[in-house]
C-alpha positions in Angstrom: 148.9 123.5 88.9 145.4 122.4 87.6 144.2 119.2 87.1 141.4 117.6 84.6 139.8 114.7 85.2 138.4 112.9 82.1 135.1 112.0 82.8 133.5 112.1 78.7 133.4 108.4 77.7 130.2 106.9 76.3 130.9 104.2 79.1 129.8 101.6 76.6 131.9 98.3 77.8 130.1 99.2 81.3 126.6 98.6 80.0 124.0 98.1 81.3 125.4 100.1 84.2 125.9 103.3 82.3 122.5 102.8 80.5 121.4 105.5 83.1 124.3 106.9 84.7 127.7 108.4 83.2 130.5 106.5 84.1 132.4 108.7 86.3 129.1 108.7 88.8 129.3 105.0 89.3 129.7 103.7 92.7 133.0 101.6 94.5 133.3 101.5 98.5 130.5 104.1 98.6 131.3 106.5 96.7 131.4 107.9 92.9 134.6 106.8 91.0 134.8 110.5 90.1 135.0 111.3 93.9 138.0 109.2 94.5 140.0 111.2 92.1 138.7 114.8 93.4 139.3 114.0 96.9 143.2 112.3 95.9 143.8 115.7 94.1 142.6 118.1 96.7 144.8 116.3 99.4 147.5 116.4 96.6 147.1 120.4 96.9 145.3 120.9 93.6 142.6 123.8 93.8 141.2 124.3 90.1 139.9 120.8 88.8 138.1 120.4 85.2 136.5 118.2 84.6 134.8 117.2 81.0 131.1 116.0 80.0 129.9 114.4 77.4 127.2 110.9 77.8 124.7 112.0 80.3 127.0 114.8 81.2 124.4 116.9 83.1 124.1 114.7 85.9 127.8 115.3 87.0 127.7 118.6 87.9 123.9 118.3 89.3 125.8 115.8 91.5 129.5 117.2 92.1 128.3 120.9 92.5 130.7 123.6 92.4 133.5 121.6 94.4 133.0 123.6 97.8 132.5 120.9 99.9 136.3 119.0 99.0 137.6 123.3 99.2 138.4 122.7 95.4 136.8 124.5 92.6 135.4 122.1 89.6 135.2 123.5 86.6 132.8 122.0 84.0 133.9 121.5 80.0 130.9 120.4 78.3 131.2 118.1 74.7 127.6 117.0 75.0 126.9 118.4 72.0 129.7 117.2 70.2 129.9 114.1 71.9 132.8 112.8 73.1 135.6 114.3 71.4 138.2 111.4 72.5 141.4 112.0 75.2 143.5 115.2 72.9 140.1 116.5 71.6 138.3 117.1 75.1 141.8 118.5 76.0 142.0 121.2 73.5 138.5 121.9 74.0 139.5 122.9 77.9 142.6 124.4 77.5 141.1 127.7 78.1 140.5 126.5 81.3 143.7 124.8 81.9 145.6 127.9 81.1 149.3 128.3 80.4 151.1 126.5 82.7 151.6 122.7 82.5 148.8 120.4 83.9 148.2 117.2 84.9 145.6 114.7 83.5 143.6 111.7 84.8 141.4 109.2 82.9 138.1 109.1 85.1 137.8 105.3 84.6 140.9 104.0 86.3 141.6 103.6 90.8 144.7 103.5 92.0 147.0 105.3 95.0 148.8 107.2 93.1 149.1 110.1 95.1 149.1 112.7 92.3 152.4 115.4 92.9 152.2 118.5 91.6 155.2 117.3 88.9 157.2 120.1 87.3 158.3 119.1 83.8 161.7 119.4 83.4 163.3 121.3 80.6 162.1 120.9 77.0 159.7 118.0 77.6 156.2 118.7 76.7 154.8 115.3 79.0 155.5 112.8 82.2 153.6 109.8 81.9 153.1 107.5 85.1 153.4 103.7 83.8 151.8 100.7 85.3 152.9 97.1 84.8 151.2 95.6 82.3 147.8 94.2 83.1 146.2 91.0 82.1 144.3 92.7 79.4 147.3 94.8 77.8 150.3 92.5 78.2 152.1 94.0 75.5 152.0 97.5 77.4 152.2 100.7 75.4 155.4 102.4 75.7 159.0 101.8 76.7 160.4 103.2 79.7 164.3 103.7 79.9 166.2 105.7 82.3 163.1 107.6 83.3 162.2 108.9 79.8 159.5 107.2 77.5 160.0 105.9 73.9 157.1 104.3 71.6 159.2 101.6 70.6 161.9 99.2 72.8 161.9 97.5 76.0 160.7 97.4 78.7 157.3 97.7 77.6 154.9 98.9 80.4 150.8 100.1 80.0 150.3 103.8 80.6 147.9 104.4 83.6 145.7 107.2 82.1 147.9 109.9 84.6 149.5 112.2 82.7 151.4 115.7 82.9 151.1 117.8 79.8 152.4 121.2 78.6 149.9 122.8 76.8 152.3 123.5 74.2 152.0 119.8 73.2 148.5 121.0 71.6 149.2 124.2 70.0 147.9 124.5 66.6 145.2 121.6 66.7 142.2 122.4 65.3 139.4 121.5 67.4 137.4 118.3 67.1 137.7 114.6 67.7 141.7 113.3 68.4 143.3 110.9 70.0 146.1 111.4 72.6 148.2 108.6 71.6 150.2 110.2 68.0 150.6 113.4 70.0 152.5 111.6 72.5 154.4 109.1 70.0 155.4 112.1 68.3 156.9 114.2 71.3 158.9 110.8 71.9 160.4 111.2 68.7 161.2 114.5 69.7 162.7 113.1 73.0 160.6 115.3 75.3 158.4 113.1 77.5 159.9 111.9 80.4 158.1 109.1 82.5 158.1 107.2 85.8 157.2 103.8 86.6 154.1 103.2 89.9 154.3 100.4 91.4 151.3 100.5 93.8 147.4 99.6 93.5 146.3 100.3 89.9 143.2 99.8 88.3 141.6 100.2 84.9 138.0 99.9 85.8 136.3 99.5 82.3 134.1 96.5 82.9 131.3 95.8 85.5 133.4 92.7 86.7 136.2 95.3 87.4 133.6 97.4 88.5 132.2 95.2 91.6 135.4 93.6 92.3 137.0 96.9 93.6 133.6 97.7 95.0 134.0 94.6 97.5 137.6 95.2 98.0 137.4 98.8 99.2 134.2 98.3 101.0 136.1 95.3 102.6 138.2 98.2 104.0 
């Protein structure tokens, strides 16, 4: 199974830290956020990892290289000309690198101790989402989870962690360009083709300088 790290965001909430550094290269606990993901994926047995690039994107392959130091092969999907294509748009552009089998996608601006197993999709499912308990900044959650199935409406509601497993068929026929992921997921949910799980471990949305500083302090103290 291949994996993709979403690293093309503009990092506007992280300014001024991202004025000269792409958000994935911001450090916590002595290493860039993206490296925490690469190390975790390598431990889980992923050997091909795609990283998409936009804002100051050229700095990311310059810092990470080909991935050999982590015993993985890094591939880069370059969105610098277009600007960030949003989640689904970035995945569509990267599909030639991701191939024809289900793949894992991880948001580059989260940190968690989810182990990222190579999760097979069951039956005719198009996606499997990892959900977490609602943080303060998203108290109403995103989706409902009931008996291992995910729905757009209902209770109880949880927050999408930014970690999901997808079948390429979810993106079949989509035109190239900027496109969010949520509408595609909601359509698949209406078809009953999205499974999910609740992860109760440590998960953080590292979307602001304050949250990054808090994570850095806690990781550095370990």
